[in-house]
C-alpha positions, 0 to 999 in steps of 0.5 A: 722588480717592483712597481705599482700595477706591474708586479703586485706585492713584489710577487712576479706572476709572469709565466716565464718558464716554457718547455718545448717539445719537438716533433720526431718524424723525419723532415719535421724535427725543427717543428714544435709539437707543443709548448708547456707553460709553467707558472701560476696558470699552467697550460699546454700550447699545441701546434699544427702546420700546413703542407708548406711548414707554416704554423696553421694553428696554436691551441690552448685550453682557453683559445684557439689561434688559426692562420692562413698563408699563401703560396709565398708564406705571407699571412693572409688572415688570422682568427684570434680571440673572436676576431678575424684579421685579413692582410693584403699585399702589393706585387712587391710583397709589401703589406698595404692593408690590414683589416680586423673584424669581430666574429661572435657566434650567435645562435638562434634556436640552436642554429648559428646566426650570421654575425655582422663581420664588419671591418672594425679596425683598419690600417692601410699603408700608402708607403713606409712613410705614411699610414692611415688607421681607423676604428669604425662603429665608434663615435669618439674615434676619428681616422688617424693619419701618420707620417713616419720619419727615418734616418737611413732605415731607422724610424726616429719620429712620427707625426699624427693628424686627425683630419679627413683632408689627409686621406690620400684616397681623396688627393688628386694633385700634388704641387698643382700636377696630376698624380700618375697612377689611376685607381678604380676603387670599385674594382680594387675594393671588389678584389679585396673584398673577395679575398676577405670573403675567401678568408672567412670561407677558409676558416669555415665562418660566415661572411655577411658582406654588409660593410660594403655599405654604410656599415658604421651606423649610426655614426655615419662615419667613413670607414675603409671600404667607403671612406673618401671614394670619389662622388662618381665612384669611378676612381680617382688619381692617387699616389699608390704605385711607388713605394720607394724608401725616399720620402719626397712623395709622402711629404708632398702629399701632406704639404699639399693638404696643409693649406686647408688642414690643421697644422700637425702638432702631435709629434712623437720621438722613438728612443731605441736600444742597440737592436733598434727596439723602442724603449721610450717614446717622448712627445715634442715637449720632451714628456715621456709617453711610453716605456717598454722593456723586452725579454731577450727574444722580443716579448714585452716584459714591461709595457708602461703607457703614461696617463693621457699622453700615450699615442699608441704607436705599434713599433716595438721590438727591432722597431717593427710593427706589432699587430695587436690582434695577433701579437705578431711582429711584421718584418716585411719578409716574414712575421715573427712570434716573440712569445715563442721565440721563433718565426711561424714560417720556414726560412726561405734559405733553410737549405743554406743552413742545414744545422739551424732550425728553419724557424730559428730567430737570429740563429739563437742570438737575439741579444747581438743580432737582428734579422734582416728584412730580406732585401737582397740586392747587391753590386757584383764585381762587374759593377752590375746590380744583382738580386739573390734570396741567399744574400742578406748582408755583406757577410753573404758576399764574396770579395769585391761585391757590395751589399745594397741595403735598401728597405723597399727597393731603390731607383737609379737613373730611371730604373726601379730595382724592386723588392722581389728581384724584378726591375722596371725600366722606363726605357725599353732599349736599356731593358734589352741591353740589360737582358742580353748582357745578363744572359750572354755575359754576366751568367757566362761565368763560373758554372754557367760559362758555356750556356749562360742563363735565359733572362726575360720580361714583359713589354708593358702597354704604358711604354716600360719593360718589366724584367723578371727575377732570374735566380730560378731560371736556367739556360733555356727557361724563364721561370715566370710562375715561380716568381709569383707572376701569371698572364691572362688571355686579356693581356694582363700580367698579374703579380699579387694585387698588381695588374699590368697591361702588356703588349708582349713578352721578350726573352733570350736564347743565348745558349748556342747548343739550343735553338736561336728562334722561338720554340713552337713544337706541340703548341708549347714553349714560346708559342704556348706562352703566346696562347696564354697571353691571348695571342700576344707576341713572344719576342726572342733575342737569339744567339744568331744575332737575330730578333724574331717573334712568334704569336698564336693565330688560333689553336696550334696555328702560329706566325713567326716574324723576323724583326731585325738585328739584335744589335740594332735592338740593343742600341735603340735603332729598333724599338718594339713598343710602336710595332707591338701596339699596332701589329694585328696579332689576334 
């Protein structure tokens, strides 16, 4: 292939030959030790891994890339070519914020001076249909607000606006009504700043923290940390909580602002191949703006923007967002390394495929297959919606089961089935009915016929009930921490960035070979959970048809309460919310 600026003088200078060297020690034979690059600029890429099998660093003679992962193998930060990038996620594991800052070591009298480490580039994701990007410290670059349009799960178009009125952090009403989620920005930003500072600490880099103020001097332009925060700096009402795949909220945001903002006239359309990879981008005048061709595993072979018309949209191989600072593709559940043709983290389902590399992309067949986003809800043969991390498509299911392909969770009649396998109910009665049906009926099939499986959740202060995932539970345990949840003595349920005030916990004791009432021996079990929650009650739906609660009265002291009949709780005759909000448990 020859083209001016692409292959000079008809000589292909692209280094397309790699030799992979794998580790030989037990348990690590799928891990790359090094990659030898052969071509006009030969070099060796050396790989290191953390204790969870995630790639910790990749070093070459010219640069050294370092990665920081959390306990769920989500990328927290990357140090790459003089930049430190940080990534923040919500409770469902969706990326909500991406921040990039330069790190240039400056030395004075042989001592390293503190670099500015301000936020140069930022992107925050209101939802799958609305993003905000910005570059600070530049007089010529305004923040950019982008709406994305989908047909099913396929992104087909994007519209761009450059107007401050489009920033969702400044919106307080939609269609004349106040929006339901309040955000205290000083608290929210303080937590995010603490994570960013911790990322620098993990990389042994100083963090100046100066961008808490007006860091983009001299242009005085709002950036991520100080952009569109209410004048009283105490918080505002914004759409931030519901990240469902439907677009009504996103459309309403923009429509409510179009009364005072310029008309969106920058529209771009994606033309994709059979894998969903973006080959061409055109504008509303049908002019070509960008052309891209890929090597089989997704590395860009031809990347050809046109002069003046390229919108710089980052959606590439499989239609996924490419992070320019690292070259990684964001797939939602994991990140992907097209240069090395593999994932940087282990497949959570590696035990299901012992003969396939834990890092392999599409089982070595990227031309025909695409990797799912990890959306694992399905409809079982009894008509109930179930979640399993081992289900990624219809082929993983048995006869009569139906795969539910939903990109960011989904809602049905007031019930929100979340991406991590939890379920948020607005009706507490429906939640309790689901719990007992799961524990005593759904899980009394197959291997668990005799014992069933304990199910549990938290009763929220705002009136809802959040049922936790169940795939790690057994007949007598709800594995709260295994799903990334934890509670505080202040009565707060924490999951990622999510902070939910709670009034109690509820679970089942459906196993007839086990006790029906709350457990308390040695200050552990159900009593121990009450202690962790600062004395809030733990409610138990027992196999003896009774509902009881236990709560800590200080130390190992406790009280138990007989609430009533289990059937009355399931049919709505008994409601726990009013009692839990007033009962003096502390």
